[in-house]
N, C-alpha and C positions, 0 to 999 in steps of 0.2 A: 569707403576704405577698399583699396584695392588689394583682391588676394594673390598667392602667387610667391615666387622667390624676389626677395626684392634687387639681387643681387642676378642677374642674367649671365653677367659674364662670369663669374664663379659656377654657375652650373653647366655653362658649354664647356669650362674648363676642365669640371668633372665628370661631364658624358666622355671628352675627348682621350681622356687618363685610364678612362675602364676601354676603352677602343684601342689606346694604346695594348694596355696590358694584357686584355686576350690577342690581339696580333703577336704581343713576346711570345707568349703560351706556344699558339699554335705552329709557332715558327719553330721553337727550343723544345718543344716536347719530345720529338720523336727523339732528338740525340739525349735527352736526359733517360727518357726509356730504354733507347741503346747500353748508355753508359751502366745503367742498373742490369739488365742482361750480362752484361759483359763482365760484371766481376768474378773473379779480382783479375783486376791490372798491374796488379803492383802487391810486392811483399804484403805477409800480414805479419804482424807483432804477437807474439802469444806472451800474455804477462805470465810469471810463476813467482807467487808470494813465496816460495819457501826455496832455500837454500840448494844449487848442486850436490847430486847424488841422491836427493832426498825420494822418495815414495812417487811426490806427487811432480818434480822432476822428471822421473825416470820415466813414468807413462807418457807425461807431454812431451816429451821427444821420440818415444815411441809413436805416438800418433802422429807429431808435427809432418815427421819425414814422411809417413802412409800419405796425409793429407797433401803436403806439396806436389806428392807424385799425380795426385787425383784433382789435385784443383789448378795444377799448372804454374802454381807462383811459390816461390819460396814463402816458409813459414818460419819465420825467426825468435827464435824460446830467448826473453827478455827476464832472467832472473832479478826478481825484483826482494829483496829480503829487509826482514826488520818490522818494529812492532807487531811479531806474532803473525806475522802475514799485512798488518794494515797496512800498509805503506804500497804495495803494488797492488791491493784489493780497491786502494781511494783512487790510484792512479788508471786504473779501468776503468772503475765507477766514473770517470770526469773525462776520459776519452771518446773523442770525437763518433757516434754513431753511425758509421760508415763500413762497419765489416772489416776495416782494416786493423782492428784492435780486439785481442777477444783474453781472456782471463780464464786460467786456470783454477777453478773456485773448489772448495773441498768441505768437509767437514766442521774442519776447524775454522774457516774464514767465514762461513757461513752456516754452522749450526752452535759450534763452540763457543767462538767471539763476541756474540750477541748473546748469553748469558753470564760471558764471565766479565765485560766491562758495561756501566748504564750511559757510557756515548760513543758510537764508533762513528769514523769518519765518512762511512758509508753505509747505506741503507742494505741490509742484503736482501731483499727482498722488490725495492723499487726503483733498485739503480742498474738489474737488470734483467738479461732476457735467458734464461734458461734454452740449452741446445741439447746436448747427452750428456749422461752419466761416462766415465769413462771407466773407470775398475771400482770394486769394490774388495774390501781385504778384512774377513773377519776378526775378532781378537783371538787368543790363544789364552785360556786359563793355564798358569805354568804356575810351579812351585819349586823350592830348590830342594834336590833329590836328597837332600837328611831330613825330611820329613817324611813320616809312616804313612803317606798317599798313596794307592795307588788309582785310584777312581773319584767323582766329583764327591759321591756319597761319603766316601771315607774322608774327604777335606771338610768336608762340611759339619761332619761329627769331630772332628779334631779340632779346629778351629769353636766350635761352641764349647769344647773342654776346657779352651784356652782363650777365654775370654781379653780381647784387648793385645793378648802376647805375642801375636804375631804381627807385624808389619807388611802391610803392601805399596809394591811401589810403583809413582806415575812420573810421569815426563813433567808433573810443576800440578799444582792448582787450576783444575778447570777443563785440563789434558783429556784427549781421548782416553787413557788408560787410567783416570782419579775417575771419568764418569763409568766407566765401564764397571770398575771396582764398586765405586756405587752402587750400581744398577743390581749387582748382586749382591754386595751385602743386604739392600733390603728387600732382595726377593729372598732370602734362603735365613735371615734374621742373626747370621755370626755379627761377632763383634769384632773388630780389627783395627790396626794402629793406620793410617793412611802417612806414607814418607814421600813426599815431591821432591824430585831429582830436577837437573837442569836438566833437560831432552831427553828426547825420545831413546837413546843409546844409554843413558848413564844409568836409569830404571831399569833396565835388562840387565846391564851389567851387574849392574848390585844385586838381583837375584840369583845372578850366576854365579855370585861368589858367596851367597850366604849372606849378605850382608842385611837384604830382607826377604821375605821366605815366600813371597807371591807374587804372581801380577795378574793382570787381563789385561793386555798388549795386544797390539797389532802383528798377525801370525807372520806377514812379510819379514817382521823388522825382526822376528822372537827366532824364528825358524832357522836360523843358522845356532843359536847359544842350544835349542831342543837338539838338532842332530848333532851336535859337538857332546853332549850326556850333560850339560851344566845347567840345563832347566829340564824338568819331568814335565809335560804335556799330559794335560788331564781330557781336554775339550776344547772348542771351536763354539764362539759364539754367534754364529750364523743360524738362518731356518734350517742348514741342509751341510751335510757335512762338505767338508772342503777338498778338492782336487787332490791340492799336496800333502795331506794326511787322514788319508779317504780311513785310518784305521782309528780314527779319533771318533767319539760319537761328538754329535753336539751339546749342549747345556741344557738344553729342551730335553732332548732325550735321557741326559743321565742325570736329572733329577731337582733341575730347573726349569719348568713349563713354562714356554711363555719369555724367555728370554732371546734376545737379539742385538746384538750390537757388533759394531762393521765401522770399518772408516773408511773415507771414498773421495773420487776426484772426479770432476766432471770441466767439461767446454761449456764458457759460459760468454755473451757478449754486452756491451753496455746497452742497456734501456732505449728506445727507440730506433735499433739496428732493424735495418730492413728485414719483411717478413721473409723475400725472396733469399735473402741472403742466409739469414737463420733455416731456411730449408737446405738450400743448396748443402751447409755446412751439417747436417744433423743427415744429409742422405751421405754424404761422404764420409763421417766415421760410422757408419752402419757398413758401408764398403770395407775400408778401414778394418774394424775389428775382426772380419768374416777371415780376412787373410791369415796362411799357416803360420808367414813370420812375425805376425804380430801377435798371435797366442803363444807362438814359444818364447817372444822375447818378456812377454807378461808371466810367462809361467816361471823363466830363470826369475824373475826379481819375485815371486812369490806372491804375483796378485793375480783375483781370478775376472775375465774378460767381461764386462757389461755394457750395457746399451740400453738406451731408454725409445720405446716402439716411439713415440714422439716427445717434440720439446716441452710440451704440456704435461706427460707424465712425468719428465724429471725435475718440474717446477711442484709437482704435488710429491714428490719424493723429498725434495728440500721441505716445505711445509710441515711435511710428517717431522721430517728427524728433525727440526727445529723444537715442535713441539715438545718431542720425546725430549731433548737436552732442555728444555724446561722445567719437564715433571723431575728428571734428574737431579737439576740443581735444587728444585723445592727442597727434596729427602734428602738430599746433602747437606741442606744449609748453607748454599754455596750462596753468597750475596755476591753481587756484582760492583768491582772497584769506581 
């Protein structure tokens, strides 16, 4: 019995296909490489899964304007709202990984929703390539001025003297304000009644009106009512004092050691986006956030400028935020829907 391929014609055909494939790659490889090096060659879409005027939208527009100048191509904001941001995030997750669709991800879309819902239409880790954090805003512990407290320690003592009599307002179950309140309750031993409102403005107005007695909400959203005297600020929830209200202590230094809670937003791309594109975008973000006009625009919106030293650093930060949210959900008895 003869050994070897019983179909020499097939073998010759296979060899010819291999030779042809090598020839094609040889001819077109320079063109493919130059196309990648030339990115971007057309406008870039930045999906913002929140409504116009939101913190995420504001910072995205600030950064997009500067990235357009730095990259030489227009960056177009595409507000895709609905389902607490899930619609826009899913769209970005399924977009072509070519650098022409990006996402303004946030603590809501990548840390809060995963512990609020059993199943999301996207994977917050596997479906995205992190680029850089863009801003960070501390939560602010605020009370209605009618409460006889002016410090964090006085607030804790007062709340303990009135178990479950004080209401704390949030923007909804599982929201940043809800989980920030859960964290404060779990770390201080106070008991309080959670009142979820529909949205981040409603809960702040509720405390300003005295309908609820306290909140732990993003500083940028709350500072207006504080300055108007309708909410009394006691502390901020970051690791250091806020540049916007440096007179306020952090919760950690005011009597709740280790408390840290903030809201954030960052730039991401669909998973599989070429590393060269990620690095180009990251470098452009680092340049943009150093510009004086960008810092001034951030400050006007009550947001702290932030950036990540590397895309990997941002990825690590997201993982830490997700772990923190899972712990808070467990301590607060929050079960995903």
